[in-house]
Every structure is written in C-alpha cells, then in structure tokens.
C-alpha positions in Angstrom: 105.8 109.2 97.4 107.8 106.9 100.6 110.9 108.2 102.4 113.0 106.5 104.7 112.8 107.6 108.1 116.3 106.4 110.6 116.9 107.4 113.8 120.4 108.5 115.1 122.3 106.5 118.1 121.1 109.7 120.3 117.4 109.7 119.2 117.0 105.9 120.3 118.4 106.5 123.4 116.4 109.6 124.2 113.0 107.7 122.9 114.6 105.0 125.9 115.0 107.8 128.7 111.9 109.3 128.0 110.1 106.0 128.9 111.7 104.9 131.7 111.1 108.5 133.3 107.4 108.6 132.1 107.6 104.6 133.5 108.7 106.1 136.6 106.6 109.2 136.6 103.4 107.0 135.5 104.2 103.1 134.9 100.4 102.7 133.6 100.7 105.4 130.7 104.7 105.1 130.6 104.8 103.9 126.5 102.3 106.5 125.5 104.3 109.5 125.1 107.1 107.5 123.4 104.4 105.5 121.0 103.5 109.2 120.1 107.0 110.2 119.2 107.2 106.8 117.0 104.0 107.4 115.2 104.9 110.9 114.0 108.7 109.8 113.0 106.7 107.3 111.1 104.3 109.5 109.8 107.8 111.1 107.9 107.9 108.5 105.9 105.0 109.9 103.9 104.8 113.4 104.4 108.3 114.8 105.4 107.4 118.5 104.8 104.8 118.5 107.4 106.7 120.1 109.7 107.9 123.7 110.7 111.0 125.4 110.4 113.1 125.2 113.8 112.9 128.5 114.5 115.9 129.0 116.1 118.3 127.5 113.4 116.7 130.2 110.6 118.6 133.3 111.8 121.7 131.2 111.6 120.9 130.5 108.0 120.3 127.0 108.6 116.6 125.7 107.2 117.3 122.0 106.3 115.5 121.1 109.8 112.3 120.9 110.5 110.5 119.9 113.8 107.3 117.8 114.9 106.1 119.1 118.2 104.5 116.3 120.3 104.2 118.3 123.3 106.4 118.5 125.9 109.1 116.9 123.2 109.5 117.8 119.6 111.2 115.6 116.8 114.0 117.5 114.8 114.8 116.2 111.5 116.3 116.5 108.0 115.3 115.6 104.9 118.2 114.4 102.5 116.7 113.8 99.1 113.4 114.2 97.9 
C-alpha cells in the first residue's frame, strides 16, 4: 500500500525556517535536520500508522492525529483514508 503525503503550507514554511535556523547555527550541517524530517515524511507513504498518538489531544477525544519524533522536532500528521 502506498499513500500520498502532502504538506500544509505551514509545514513547508516550518521546514524552511528550520533550515535557515540551522544554517545560521551550523552552516556545515544546515540540511541535516530538515533532511531527516523529509525522510521521515517520505516514509509515511508506506507506513502511515507508524507514529504514536498525540498525547495532548487524546484527553480531548481526538485520535486521528499521529506523531513521529525527530528530536527536537516532531511531525504531526493525519491519515485521511486507508
């Protein structure tokens, strides 16, 4: 099974900001963290249920969102259909 993964405009902007932040902090490894985040996002095409549920949303009865941790960041996503 292969799923389509799409990023929101906010997520795209976040990736750009992470890149520019890390570029300022450490130019030699600026792309490392964004690359890891993109690889984790790409992996969701074949394993969309791999992430854990978002703890702070579960008490609110919201269980359609999952997360993948790429410290110090996390990807929060929703699977629309199987």
